[in-house]
N, C-alpha and C positions, 0 to 999 in steps of 0.2 A: 339470492345472488345468482347471476347468470352462470351457465355451465362452463363458460370460458374464463371465469374469474374465480379466485379462491383466496382466502386470507394469506397475507404475506408472512405471517408468523411474528415471533418476538423481535428478531433483529430486523426483519422487513419493516415492521411498524416503527421501530427505533430510528432507522436510517431514512425512512420516508419523511418523518417529522423534521429531522435535522436538515434534510434536503429542502423541504418546503420553506423552512425559515432561513435557508441560505447559510446554515452553520457548518455543514459538512456536505461537500458536493460530489466528490469522486475519488477513487483510487485508480492507479494505472500501472501497467507494465509496458515498457517500450522496448521493442527489439531493434538492435542496431546492426545493419548489414553493410557489406561491401557488394556492389552490384557491377558486374561486367557485362554490359548489353551485347546482344548478338545481332541487333538490327540497327538501321540508321535512325530509328525513332525510339530512344530509350524510355521516354515517358509513356508512350503508348504500349510498349512491350511490357513494362512493369505493371501498368494498370490492368492490362489484359490478364497477366498472371495472378494479380491480386483478386480480380473479379472471380476467377475460377477458385482460387484457394479459400477465399472468404466464404463463398457459398458452401464449399465442402466442410469448412470449420463450423458453420452454423448447424449443419446437419448432425454433427457429432456432439454438440453441446446444447441440450434442451433449454437451459436457462436463458440462452441468447434469443429465444423466441417470445420473450415476455416484456411487457411494459409494467411499470409500477404505479398503480393508481393511489392517490393519497386517501387517507381516512377522512371520514366526515363525522364530526361530533354531533351535529344536529340530526343526522340520519342513523346515528349509532353504528357506523360502519368502520371497521379497521382498515388499514392499508391493505390493498389487494394486488396480487399479480394478475395480469390479464394476458391470456394467450392471444397473440396477434394473428390476423388472417394471412398477412403477407408482410415482407420486409423489403423496403426499397433501398437500392444502392445509394441514391442521393440523400436519403435520410440518415445514412450511416457514415458515409465517407466524405471527408473534406481533404482536398489535395492542394498543398501550398505550392506556389511557383518555385521552380528549381532555382537554386542559388549557386554561386561559385566563389571559392576562396582557397588560397593555399594555407591559410591560417587555421590550425586545429582549434584555437581559442574561439575564433568567430563561429565555427560550426557548433561548438559546445554552447556558446552564448545563445545561438539560434534555437537549439534544442530546449534550453532552459526557458526561453521566452515562449516557445510553442507549448511547452508543458504547463507553464503558468497560465497562459490563455485558455488551454483546454480545461484545467482544473477550476477556472472561474465560471465555466458554463453550467447552466442548469439543464437537466433533461426535461424537455417540454413535450406536450401533446402525447402523453403516455397511453392514450387510447389507441393510437395508431403507430407509435414509434417505440422501439425497444429502449431499455435502460442502459445503453452503451453506445459508444461511437469509436470511429477510427480516424486518425489523422496521418497523412502520408507526407513526409518531407524528403526531398531529393537535393543533394549537394554535389555539384560537379567537381571532380578532382582533375589535376593536371594531366594524368595518364589516360584520360577518356573513361575512367571508371566513375562510379558515384558512391557516396555514402548515403544510405537510405535509412530513415527512421520511421518505424510504424508504431504509432501510439495507440494503445488499446485503453480507452477510458471507460470506467463502469461505475454505476451506482453501487455503493458498498452492499446494498441489500441483496444483490444477485451474485456478488463475487468478493471474496477476500483476496489477499495478495497472492496466495498460492493458486487461486482460481484464475487470476489474471495471467500468471505464469503458465497455467495449463492451456489457456487460450493461445498464448504465443507459441507453446510447444506444438499444438495442433496446426496452427497457421504456418509455422516454419516447415513442418513436414509437408503440408499441402502445397506451399509455395515451391519447395524443392522438387516435388513431383510434377508440378505444373510447368516448371522450366525445362524438364527433360521429356515429358510425355505430352507433346504438343497436340496430338490427335484427340486427346481426351477433353481438351478445353472447350470444345463446341458443345459438350453435353450439359452445360449449365446455362440457365437463362434467368436473368433478373426481371422482375422482382422475385425474391425467394418466397415460395408458397409454404406456409407453415402447416405441417400435417396435423389433423385433428387428434392424432394419437401421440403427439409429442409429449415427452415426460415433463413433470413439473419440477420447479426448483424445490430443493429439500430443506425445509426449516430445521434449525438445530434441535428444537424440542420434539420434532417428529423422528429424529434420528437417534436420540439418546435421552436418558432421563436426567432432567435438570434437578429434580427433587425426588430421588428414589426413596422407597420406604425405609424408614430408620435413619435418614440422612442427618437428623438432629444430633444423634449420638456421635457422629463422626466430624461434622462441621465445627470449625472453631467458633468461639465466642468473640464476635467482632465488635461488640459494644465497647466504646471508649471508656476508660476509667475516669470517673468524675473528678478524682483528685489529681489528675495528670494534666498539666498545661500543654496544649498542642503547640509545638514549635512552628514558627512561621517559615514559609519557604519563599525562595525567589521564583517568580512565575511570570516574568515578562511584564508587559503592560496590561492594564485593565481591559477586559473584553469590550470590543468596540466594533459596531457595524451600523453606521447611520442608515444605510439603505442596502437592499439586496444587490443593487447594481454597482455600488461603490466598492464592493469586495474585490480584492486583488491577491492572488497567490504569487509568491516569489520563489525561485528555485536556484540552487547552486549545486554543482556536482563535484564529487571527489572520485576519480577513477584510478584504481590501483591495478597496475599491469600484472599479468599472470605470474611473472617471476617474483614480484614483490608479495603476491598473495601467499606464496609458500612461506615467506619470512614471517608474515602475520600469523599464519598457522603455527609455525615453530615457536614464536613468542608466546602464543596462547597456551600451547602444550607445556612449555617450560614453566609457565606460571600456574599450570594445572587449572585453567579456566577455559571457557568456550570463547569463540570469536565474539559472540554477542556480549559476553561478560567483559571481554577486553575493550570493546567499543564503549560500553557503559563507563568503564574506568577512565578512558581517555576523555569522554565528554564531560564527566564529573570533574576531572582534573582541569580541563580548560575553563569550565564555568566557575569553578572555585576561585580561580585567579582573575578571570575577566569580568565577572558580574557580581559575585557575592562579596560585597565589600564590608558587610556587617558580620560580626561573630555571632549574631543572634539568628541568622538565616540558614536554613537547610535547602536541599534540593529534593525533588521527587521525580523519579523516572518511571514511565509506563512501558511495559513490555508485553505486547500481544503474543499469544502462543496458540498453536493449532489444536483443535479438538478432534481431528480426523481419526486419531487412534481409537477414540471412543465412539464416534458417530459412524465409523466404518466407511466414510466417504473416501474413495480412491483419490490419489493425487491427480489423476487425469480428469476428474470431474469438477464442476463449478457450483459453488454455493458459498455462504458465509458461515463457517464453523470455527469461530475464534473466541477465546477468552483472554484474560490479561492479568498481570500482576502490577501493582503500584508499589515501588520501593523507595524508601526515604533514606537520603544521605544526610546525617545530622550535621549541625554546625561544628561540632568538635572534630569530626572526620575532615570536613572541608578546611578547617583551620590547619590541621596537620598537613594537608596537601599544599596549602599556601606556604607553609614553612619548609617545604622540601624543594630541592632543585629539580627542574625538568630533566627527565631521562636518568635520574639518579636511582640507585638501588632502593632508597627509602620510598621514592614515588612509586616504583614498580611494586613494592610490597603493598602499598595502599591500593593500587589498581587491582592487584590479586585479591585483596580483601573484598573489594566491590564486586569483582567477577564471581567470586565464590558465593557471595550472598545472593546474587541473581540466580545462579544454578540451584542453590539450596531452596529458594522460594518457589521456583518453577517446579522443582522435583516434589516439594511438599504438596503443591496444588495437584499435580498429576497423580501422586500416590493417593491423595484424598479422594479424587474422582474414581480411581481404580477400586478403592475400598468401599465405594457406595455413598460417598459424601456429596455427589452431585457437583453443580457449578454455582458457588455462592454469588458470583458477580451477575450471572444471568437470573438467578432467583431474585436478587435485589431489583433488577430491571423489570421483572415480571410484576412486581408490586406497584410500579408507577402507573397510575391510572391515566393521568393527563400529561403526556410528554410535552405538549405545547406550553402549558403553564410551568412545568419543571424547567424548561430551557429559558423561558422569559424571566423567571425568577433568578436563574443562574447568571443571566447577563448583567445583573445588578450586583454581583458578588465577585471577589477576586478569583482568579483561576486557582485550581487546586493541584495542578501538576506543572512541572517545569518543561519536560520534554518527553517525547515518545520515541522509542527505538524499536523498529519493526524489521526483523531480519528474515528473509525468505530462505536463507542458507544457500547451499549449492543446488542449482537448478540444472537437471539433466534433460537433454533433448532426445527425441527419438532418432534412430538411425535414418539417414537420408542418402540419396544418390550422391556420389562424390563429384559428378560432373555438372552440378547445378551452377548457374551463373550468379546465384546469390549465396554469399557466405556470411553466416551469423558471427558477428564480432563481439556482441555483448548484450546484456539485458539491464534494464534500468527500472527500478520500482519507485513509485512516487505516490504521494497523497496530496490533496488540497491542504492549504494552510488552515489550521483549525481556529475558529472564532471562539469556541467554547471548549475548554480543555487545554492540553499542552500547547504552548505557543511555538515550540520548536519541534519539527518533525525530522527524524533521521531514519531513512528507509534504505534497506540494504538488499542487494541481490548479487550472487556470484554465479555466472555461467560456468558450468563445469569445464575446466581447462582454459577458461577465459578470464577476463578482468572481474574484480569485485568493485561494484559501483555503488556509491553512497549518494543519495539525493538528500539535500537539506532543504526543507520546505517550511514556509511560514506565511501567515497572513500579513500583508503590508500593515504596519502599525502595531502588530501583535508583539513584536520584539524589534529592537533597533537593528537595522541592516548591518551596522558595523560589528555587532555581536556575531551575526551569522557569517559575515565575511572573515572575521577572526577565527571562528570555528572551522571554516573550510580550510584556511591557511594552516591552522594547527594540525588538523587531521591529515592534510597532505604531507606535512613535514614528518609527522610521527609514523605514518603508514607507508611512506615511500611512493606517494602518488606523483 
């Protein structure tokens, strides 16, 4: 193996195969800004600042200097990270033509369309290009200001959701500095030359023990009981992707303003559950009424959680250090929900039950890892020898999950100069619609002091659009969006 390439590790291999097959393409965090230009040419002004800030951001995050080469079965090679020699601005950044509208809905619609289009793209030519991209959108307002959206789209192998937020934190800091320190901007020159000494992306198995000595005595027995009949779940439509090119991601947004975020927090505290648990309860409540028409069907929700506490990866750094729980809501619980009135004390009690179960299961996982039980989900993944065959077989079976709820929580930014012409209004976390796995994606980010934004994502055909539009309307109503 060449000196500038090295194995991408367990999750690198996992996401490389999913990417090759077109099953999972990217995750993203988008920063939403208000821009008050100081020159007669706003587009040139903003691009100049972004060129400077992006260069500085790459310097601070080693993972951004790598491509992801696919594995080769015939050559017995795993997926590999490749350190690039240089990074071209044109390979990274696409700039959409500025648009104008008084209508907030039209701006939101455009962001959703751009996110969908971004999540449909595959990362190509990884020998010479990195495993991430930027999209820049500008939307002219009536008062000569602009709404600016900067999409950071990454291969999940190099970045989990918190990593995408870390990228935007650094970029925000560098953009703010670039707008007030004009003399410094001449010090960067594209293309970016990658130093030979740049750090490597850190694989999860290199940062913590997935199977520590004695883990068998701590890990649960996950083998199913042979005398127990597995309850069927509602999981959208059968997996379907005729060609890689025909894939389409759709996106809807729910934006909860800061004053309503406080109310959501208060409700969660009153029910003695987390915001993540509360959102699980609301999603289950909606789906129980909207799609689960049979008393024989349950739901299954997937909740990713961070392993950084154990891998010692700081919040400021980029990698994919994530595990997850999968939680079943049985038909009996869903029937109880259907027989309660929306917003009634009875429904609230059931939402609290769901939220408490989520907290309990995540706490159990974290306590098990702390006690030396390792990470069972990653151990299971380690045992899969041929991911390609695994996924091809999976495409001929029904999905095993209903939805994924991934919450980045409150994202805090670094302190920046107050006189910047760019003001950060919010952050938006999103993922591509999943072909294999949960048909419904619910991705959450809350900028500290700002809005809480939920993106609802799905593969076209994975679930009916009416179901997703109904979920958006339901969440807006219940959360005060």
